[in-house]
N, CA, C and O atoms as a GROMACS GRO file, in nm:
protein
  332
    1MET      N    1  -2.883  35.410   3.545
    1MET     CA    2  -2.986  35.314   3.577
    1MET      C    3  -2.968  35.190   3.489
    1MET      O    4  -2.941  35.202   3.370
    2ARG      N    5  -2.982  35.072   3.549
    2ARG     CA    6  -2.976  34.946   3.473
    2ARG      C    7  -3.117  34.891   3.457
    2ARG      O    8  -3.201  34.900   3.547
    3LEU      N    9  -3.140  34.834   3.339
    3LEU     CA   10  -3.271  34.777   3.308
    3LEU      C   11  -3.256  34.633   3.262
    3LEU      O   12  -3.152  34.592   3.210
    4ARG      N   13  -3.364  34.557   3.282
    4ARG     CA   14  -3.375  34.422   3.226
    4ARG      C   15  -3.498  34.421   3.136
    4ARG      O   16  -3.606  34.464   3.177
    5VAL      N   17  -3.481  34.371   3.015
    5VAL     CA   18  -3.594  34.354   2.924
    5VAL      C   19  -3.617  34.205   2.904
    5VAL      O   20  -3.523  34.128   2.884
    6GLU      N   21  -3.742  34.166   2.908
    6GLU     CA   22  -3.784  34.029   2.878
    6GLU      C   23  -3.886  34.041   2.766
    6GLU      O   24  -3.976  34.125   2.772
    7PHE      N   25  -3.873  33.957   2.661
    7PHE     CA   26  -3.966  33.969   2.550
    7PHE      C   27  -3.990  33.836   2.479
    7PHE      O   28  -3.908  33.744   2.485
    8THR      N   29  -4.104  33.830   2.413
    8THR     CA   30  -4.137  33.721   2.321
    8THR      C   31  -4.204  33.784   2.199
    8THR      O   32  -4.264  33.891   2.207
    9THR      N   33  -4.193  33.713   2.088
    9THR     CA   34  -4.262  33.757   1.966
    9THR      C   35  -4.354  33.644   1.922
    9THR      O   36  -4.328  33.527   1.948
   10GLU      N   37  -4.462  33.680   1.856
   10GLU     CA   38  -4.559  33.583   1.807
   10GLU      C   39  -4.595  33.618   1.663
   10GLU      O   40  -4.579  33.734   1.623
   11PRO      N   41  -4.642  33.524   1.586
   11PRO     CA   42  -4.687  33.390   1.622
   11PRO      C   43  -4.571  33.293   1.640
   11PRO      O   44  -4.463  33.309   1.582
   12PHE      N   45  -4.596  33.192   1.724
   12PHE     CA   46  -4.498  33.088   1.751
   12PHE      C   47  -4.497  32.986   1.637
   12PHE      O   48  -4.598  32.966   1.570
   13ASP      N   49  -4.384  32.924   1.618
   13ASP     CA   50  -4.370  32.810   1.527
   13ASP      C   51  -4.275  32.715   1.597
   13ASP      O   52  -4.157  32.746   1.612
   14LEU      N   53  -4.325  32.600   1.638
   14LEU     CA   54  -4.242  32.507   1.715
   14LEU      C   55  -4.143  32.431   1.627
   14LEU      O   56  -4.046  32.375   1.678
   15ASP      N   57  -4.166  32.428   1.496
   15ASP     CA   58  -4.077  32.355   1.406
   15ASP      C   59  -3.952  32.434   1.369
   15ASP      O   60  -3.842  32.379   1.362
   16GLU      N   61  -3.968  32.563   1.346
   16GLU     CA   62  -3.852  32.646   1.312
   16GLU      C   63  -3.881  32.791   1.352
   16GLU      O   64  -3.995  32.836   1.348
   17ALA      N   65  -3.776  32.861   1.390
   17ALA     CA   66  -3.792  32.999   1.437
   17ALA      C   67  -3.839  33.088   1.322
   17ALA      O   68  -3.775  33.092   1.217
   18PRO      N   69  -3.951  33.159   1.341
   18PRO     CA   70  -3.999  33.249   1.237
   18PRO      C   71  -3.904  33.368   1.219
   18PRO      O   72  -3.824  33.400   1.307
   19ALA      N   73  -3.914  33.433   1.104
   19ALA     CA   74  -3.825  33.545   1.071
   19ALA      C   75  -3.827  33.653   1.179
   19ALA      O   76  -3.722  33.707   1.214
   20HIS      N   77  -3.944  33.685   1.233
   20HIS     CA   78  -3.952  33.790   1.334
   20HIS      C   79  -3.876  33.754   1.461
   20HIS      O   80  -3.818  33.841   1.525
   21ALA      N   81  -3.876  33.626   1.497
   21ALA     CA   82  -3.803  33.582   1.616
   21ALA      C   83  -3.652  33.589   1.592
   21ALA      O   84  -3.576  33.631   1.680
   22VAL      N   85  -3.609  33.549   1.474
   22VAL     CA   86  -3.467  33.553   1.440
   22VAL      C   87  -3.418  33.698   1.440
   22VAL      O   88  -3.311  33.727   1.494
   23VAL      N   89  -3.495  33.787   1.380
   23VAL     CA   90  -3.457  33.929   1.374
   23VAL      C   91  -3.451  33.988   1.514
   23VAL      O   92  -3.356  34.060   1.547
   24ALA      N   93  -3.550  33.960   1.596
   24ALA     CA   94  -3.553  34.014   1.732
   24ALA      C   95  -3.432  33.967   1.813
   24ALA      O   96  -3.370  34.046   1.884
   25ARG      N   97  -3.400  33.840   1.801
   25ARG     CA   98  -3.284  33.787   1.874
   25ARG      C   99  -3.155  33.850   1.825
   25ARG      O  100  -3.066  33.880   1.904
   26GLU      N  101  -3.144  33.871   1.695
   26GLU     CA  102  -3.023  33.931   1.639
   26GLU      C  103  -3.007  34.075   1.688
   26GLU      O  104  -2.895  34.119   1.717
   27VAL      N  105  -3.118  34.149   1.697
   27VAL     CA  106  -3.112  34.285   1.750
   27VAL      C  107  -3.054  34.284   1.891
   27VAL      O  108  -2.967  34.365   1.924
   28ILE      N  109  -3.102  34.194   1.974
   28ILE     CA  110  -3.056  34.187   2.112
   28ILE      C  111  -2.911  34.139   2.120
   28ILE      O  112  -2.832  34.192   2.198
   29ARG      N  113  -2.877  34.040   2.041
   29ARG     CA  114  -2.739  33.988   2.044
   29ARG      C  115  -2.636  34.091   2.000
   29ARG      O  116  -2.524  34.092   2.051
   30THR      N  117  -2.673  34.179   1.906
   30THR     CA  118  -2.577  34.276   1.853
   30THR      C  119  -2.582  34.411   1.924
   30THR      O  120  -2.499  34.498   1.900
   31ALA      N  121  -2.679  34.428   2.012
   31ALA     CA  122  -2.687  34.553   2.088
   31ALA      C  123  -2.578  34.555   2.195
   31ALA      O  124  -2.522  34.450   2.230
   32GLU      N  125  -2.550  34.671   2.246
   32GLU     CA  126  -2.447  34.684   2.350
   32GLU      C  127  -2.508  34.653   2.487
   32GLU      O  128  -2.516  34.739   2.574
   33LEU      N  129  -2.550  34.527   2.502
   33LEU     CA  130  -2.612  34.481   2.625
   33LEU      C  131  -2.529  34.370   2.685
   33LEU      O  132  -2.444  34.312   2.618
   34ASP      N  133  -2.555  34.339   2.813
   34ASP     CA  134  -2.488  34.227   2.875
   34ASP      C  135  -2.594  34.134   2.933
   34ASP      O  136  -2.712  34.168   2.936
   35ALA      N  137  -2.552  34.018   2.978
   35ALA     CA  138  -2.642  33.919   3.035
   35ALA      C  139  -2.755  33.883   2.939
   35ALA      O  140  -2.870  33.873   2.980
   36VAL      N  141  -2.722  33.864   2.812
   36VAL     CA  142  -2.822  33.828   2.711
   36VAL      C  143  -2.850  33.679   2.718
   36VAL      O  144  -2.757  33.597   2.722
   37ASP      N  145  -2.978  33.643   2.720
   37ASP     CA  146  -3.019  33.503   2.722
   37ASP      C  147  -3.136  33.488   2.625
   37ASP      O  148  -3.244  33.542   2.649
   38VAL      N  149  -3.115  33.417   2.516
   38VAL     CA  150  -3.222  33.396   2.418
   38VAL      C  151  -3.264  33.250   2.422
   38VAL      O  152  -3.181  33.160   2.435
   39GLY      N  153  -3.394  33.228   2.409
   39GLY     CA  154  -3.447  33.092   2.411
   39GLY      C  155  -3.571  33.082   2.325
   39GLY      O  156  -3.616  33.182   2.269
   40PRO      N  157  -3.626  32.963   2.312
   40PRO     CA  158  -3.740  32.944   2.222
   40PRO      C  159  -3.869  33.010   2.270
   40PRO      O  160  -3.955  33.043   2.187
   41PHE      N  161  -3.884  33.032   2.400
   41PHE     CA  162  -4.009  33.088   2.450
   41PHE      C  163  -3.994  33.219   2.524
   41PHE      O  164  -4.092  33.275   2.572
   42GLY      N  165  -3.873  33.269   2.535
   42GLY     CA  166  -3.852  33.395   2.603
   42GLY      C  167  -3.707  33.437   2.593
   42GLY      O  168  -3.617  33.354   2.579
   43ASN      N  169  -3.686  33.566   2.601
   43ASN     CA  170  -3.553  33.622   2.586
   43ASN      C  171  -3.536  33.733   2.690
   43ASN      O  172  -3.630  33.805   2.721
   44THR      N  173  -3.415  33.745   2.744
   44THR     CA  174  -3.387  33.851   2.839
   44THR      C  175  -3.252  33.914   2.808
   44THR      O  176  -3.164  33.850   2.750
   45ALA      N  177  -3.239  34.037   2.847
   45ALA     CA  178  -3.111  34.108   2.835
   45ALA      C  179  -3.108  34.219   2.937
   45ALA      O  180  -3.213  34.270   2.978
   46GLU      N  181  -2.989  34.256   2.978
   46GLU     CA  182  -2.970  34.363   3.075
   46GLU      C  183  -2.867  34.461   3.022
   46GLU      O  184  -2.781  34.426   2.941
   47GLY      N  185  -2.878  34.584   3.069
   47GLY     CA  186  -2.780  34.685   3.033
   47GLY      C  187  -2.821  34.821   3.085
   47GLY      O  188  -2.919  34.835   3.158
   48GLY      N  189  -2.743  34.920   3.046
   48GLY     CA  190  -2.776  35.058   3.082
   48GLY      C  191  -2.907  35.100   3.017
   48GLY      O  192  -2.946  35.046   2.913
   49ALA      N  193  -2.974  35.196   3.078
   49ALA     CA  194  -3.106  35.238   3.030
   49ALA      C  195  -3.103  35.280   2.883
   49ALA      O  196  -3.189  35.237   2.806
   50ASP      N  197  -3.007  35.362   2.843
   50ASP     CA  198  -3.002  35.407   2.704
   50ASP      C  199  -2.986  35.290   2.608
   50ASP      O  200  -3.051  35.286   2.504
   51GLN      N  201  -2.899  35.197   2.642
   51GLN     CA  202  -2.875  35.083   2.555
   51GLN      C  203  -2.998  34.992   2.544
   51GLN      O  204  -3.034  34.948   2.435
   52VAL      N  205  -3.063  34.966   2.657
   52VAL     CA  206  -3.182  34.880   2.656
   52VAL      C  207  -3.295  34.947   2.578
   52VAL      O  208  -3.360  34.883   2.496
   53LEU      N  209  -3.318  35.076   2.602
   53LEU     CA  210  -3.427  35.144   2.533
   53LEU      C  211  -3.402  35.155   2.383
   53LEU      O  212  -3.496  35.144   2.304
   54THR      N  213  -3.279  35.176   2.344
   54THR     CA  214  -3.244  35.178   2.202
   54THR      C  215  -3.268  35.041   2.139
   54THR      O  216  -3.323  35.031   2.030
   55ALA      N  217  -3.227  34.935   2.209
   55ALA     CA  218  -3.248  34.800   2.159
   55ALA      C  219  -3.396  34.766   2.150
   55ALA      O  220  -3.438  34.702   2.054
   56VAL      N  221  -3.476  34.807   2.248
   56VAL     CA  222  -3.620  34.781   2.245
   56VAL      C  223  -3.685  34.850   2.126
   56VAL      O  224  -3.771  34.791   2.061
   57ASP      N  225  -3.647  34.973   2.097
   57ASP     CA  226  -3.700  35.044   1.981
   57ASP      C  227  -3.671  34.965   1.853
   57ASP      O  228  -3.760  34.942   1.772
   58ALA      N  229  -3.545  34.925   1.836
   58ALA     CA  230  -3.508  34.849   1.716
   58ALA      C  231  -3.578  34.714   1.712
   58ALA      O  232  -3.623  34.669   1.607
   59LEU      N  233  -3.586  34.648   1.827
   59LEU     CA  234  -3.654  34.519   1.837
   59LEU      C  235  -3.798  34.529   1.791
   59LEU      O  236  -3.842  34.448   1.708
   60LEU      N  237  -3.872  34.626   1.842
   60LEU     CA  238  -4.012  34.642   1.804
   60LEU      C  239  -4.027  34.670   1.655
   60LEU      O  240  -4.108  34.607   1.587
   61ARG      N  241  -3.952  34.764   1.605
   61ARG     CA  242  -3.963  34.801   1.463
   61ARG      C  243  -3.928  34.685   1.371
   61ARG      O  244  -4.002  34.657   1.276
   62LYS      N  245  -3.818  34.618   1.398
   62LYS     CA  246  -3.772  34.512   1.308
   62LYS      C  247  -3.857  34.385   1.320
   62LYS      O  248  -3.883  34.320   1.219
   63ALA      N  249  -3.900  34.349   1.440
   63ALA     CA  250  -3.984  34.231   1.456
   63ALA      C  251  -4.119  34.251   1.386
   63ALA      O  252  -4.167  34.161   1.318
   64LEU      N  253  -4.179  34.367   1.404
   64LEU     CA  254  -4.308  34.394   1.339
   64LEU      C  255  -4.293  34.398   1.187
   64LEU      O  256  -4.379  34.348   1.115
   65ASP      N  257  -4.184  34.457   1.139
   65ASP     CA  258  -4.158  34.460   0.995
   65ASP      C  259  -4.133  34.320   0.938
   65ASP      O  260  -4.151  34.297   0.818
   66SER      N  261  -4.092  34.227   1.025
   66SER     CA  262  -4.061  34.091   0.980
   66SER      C  263  -4.174  33.993   1.003
   66SER      O  264  -4.155  33.872   0.990
   67GLY      N  265  -4.292  34.044   1.036
   67GLY     CA  266  -4.409  33.956   1.046
   67GLY      C  267  -4.464  33.926   1.183
   67GLY      O  268  -4.560  33.851   1.194
   68ALA      N  269  -4.407  33.982   1.287
   68ALA     CA  270  -4.462  33.959   1.421
   68ALA      C  271  -4.602  34.021   1.429
   68ALA      O  272  -4.624  34.132   1.381
   69THR      N  273  -4.694  33.948   1.489
   69THR     CA  274  -4.828  34.001   1.510
   69THR      C  275  -4.848  34.046   1.654
   69THR      O  276  -4.946  34.112   1.687
   70ARG      N  277  -4.753  34.008   1.740
   70ARG     CA  278  -4.757  34.049   1.880
   70ARG      C  279  -4.615  34.044   1.935
   70ARG      O  280  -4.540  33.949   1.910
   71VAL      N  281  -4.580  34.145   2.010
   71VAL     CA  282  -4.455  34.146   2.084
   71VAL      C  283  -4.491  34.177   2.229
   71VAL      O  284  -4.545  34.284   2.260
   72SER      N  285  -4.461  34.084   2.315
   72SER     CA  286  -4.486  34.104   2.458
   72SER      C  287  -4.352  34.135   2.523
   72SER      O  288  -4.254  34.063   2.505
   73LEU      N  289  -4.350  34.243   2.600
   73LEU     CA  290  -4.225  34.275   2.668
   73LEU      C  291  -4.250  34.337   2.802
   73LEU      O  292  -4.354  34.395   2.831
   74GLN      N  293  -4.149  34.321   2.884
   74GLN     CA  294  -4.151  34.378   3.017
   74GLN      C  295  -4.013  34.440   3.041
   74GLN      O  296  -3.911  34.379   3.010
   75VAL      N  297  -4.012  34.559   3.095
   75VAL     CA  298  -3.886  34.627   3.128
   75VAL      C  299  -3.888  34.656   3.277
   75VAL      O  300  -3.982  34.715   3.330
   76ASN      N  301  -3.780  34.614   3.344
   76ASN     CA  302  -3.769  34.636   3.489
   76ASN      C  303  -3.642  34.712   3.521
   76ASN      O  304  -3.538  34.690   3.459
   77VAL      N  305  -3.651  34.801   3.618
   77VAL     CA  306  -3.532  34.867   3.672
   77VAL      C  307  -3.469  34.767   3.769
   77VAL      O  308  -3.535  34.717   3.860
   78ILE      N  309  -3.341  34.738   3.748
   78ILE     CA  310  -3.274  34.640   3.833
   78ILE      C  311  -3.161  34.699   3.915
   78ILE      O  312  -3.105  34.631   4.000
   79GLY      N  313  -3.128  34.824   3.891
   79GLY     CA  314  -3.023  34.884   3.970
   79GLY      C  315  -2.977  35.016   3.912
   79GLY      O  316  -3.020  35.057   3.805
   80GLU      N  317  -2.890  35.080   3.984
   80GLU     CA  318  -2.832  35.206   3.942
   80GLU      C  319  -2.691  35.182   3.895
   80GLU      O  320  -2.625  35.088   3.940
   81GLY      N  321  -2.643  35.266   3.806
   81GLY     CA  322  -2.504  35.258   3.762
   81GLY      C  323  -2.478  35.146   3.665
   81GLY      O  324  -2.571  35.093   3.604
   82THR      N  325  -2.350  35.110   3.650
   82THR     CA  326  -2.309  35.005   3.557
   82THR      C  327  -2.256  34.885   3.634
   82THR      O  328  -2.224  34.897   3.753
   83PRO      N  329  -2.248  34.770   3.569
   83PRO     CA  330  -2.204  34.649   3.642
   83PRO      C  331  -2.062  34.661   3.691
   83PRO      O  332  -2.011  34.568   3.754
   0.00000   0.00000   0.00000
């Protein structure tokens, strides 16, 4: 099964990316995912279910440990198998 995760972390800072946002993006960039897109107001990544769920676990733990007060995320099933 393939999944897509979309997420944001808060609080926002328009002047510079807060530590929790930097950590969350790094987790996604270094995970074994494909189709990664990070931006100032939202981030998405796709991959196999195990890889996405492992990345989401690390994302939540590390972002909260780095000062996030809210993490909004959505996970969607986008297909079966691998790309």
